[in-house]
C-alpha positions in Angstrom: 0.0 0.0 0.0 2.7 2.5 1.0 4.6 1.5 -2.2 1.6 2.4 -4.3 1.3 5.8 -2.5 5.0 6.4 -3.1 4.6 5.7 -6.8 1.6 8.0 -7.0 3.3 10.8 -5.3 6.5 10.6 -7.4 4.8 10.3 -10.8 2.6 13.0 -12.2 0.1 10.9 -14.1 -2.1 8.1 -12.8 -1.6 6.1 -15.9 2.2 6.1 -15.5 2.0 5.1 -11.8 -0.4 2.2 -12.6 1.8 1.0 -15.5 4.9 1.2 -13.3 3.2 -0.6 -10.4 1.9 -3.4 -12.8 5.4 -3.7 -14.3 7.0 -4.1 -10.9 4.3 -6.5 -9.8 4.8 -8.7 -13.0 8.5 -8.6 -12.6 8.2 -9.9 -9.0 5.8 -12.6 -10.1 8.2 -13.5 -12.9 11.1 -13.9 -10.4 9.0 -16.3 -8.3 8.0 -18.3 -11.4 11.6 -18.5 -12.6 12.9 -19.6 -9.2 10.2 -22.3 -9.1 11.2 -23.6 -12.5 15.0 -23.5 -11.7 14.5 -25.3 -8.3 12.8 -28.2 -10.1 16.0 -29.0 -12.1 18.1 -31.6 -10.4 21.3 -30.1 -8.9 23.4 -32.8 -10.6 22.2 -31.8 -14.1 22.1 -28.0 -13.7 24.7 -25.9 -15.4 26.9 -23.8 -13.2 25.4 -20.6 -14.5 21.9 -21.6 -13.5 23.2 -22.7 -10.1 24.4 -19.1 -9.5 21.1 -17.8 -10.9 19.1 -20.1 -8.6 21.1 -19.0 -5.5 20.8 -15.3 -6.4 17.0 -15.6 -7.0 16.7 -17.4 -3.7 18.5 -14.6 -1.9 16.4 -12.0 -3.6 13.1 -13.8 -2.8 14.2 -14.1 0.9 14.7 -10.4 1.0 11.4 -9.7 -0.6 9.6 -12.0 1.8 11.3 -10.2 4.7 9.8 -6.8 3.6 6.5 -8.2 2.3 3.5 -7.1 4.5 1.8 -10.4 3.8 4.6 -12.6 5.0 5.1 -10.2 8.0 1.5 -10.9 9.0 2.1 -14.7 8.4 5.2 -14.6 10.6 3.3 -12.7 13.3 0.4 -15.2 13.3 2.9 -18.1 13.6 4.6 -16.4 16.5 1.2 -15.8 18.2 0.3 -19.5 17.9 3.4 -20.5 19.8 
């Protein structure tokens, strides 16, 4: 939500802010899909380049999960249940 407000405040036109938001959203979804596809490849048969890409995507997604409001709520509910 705050990210959307930041985009709206920095861009002058609503159309540009919506397009930028959708582009970032689709890029993040693409990262998750790419990571899911690369993880399914057996580690023995994966080229070295894709191994580096897999590890980099894993680190990026961990960082995104750390700042994601939905995963923050999920972590909070897990901690409350303990």
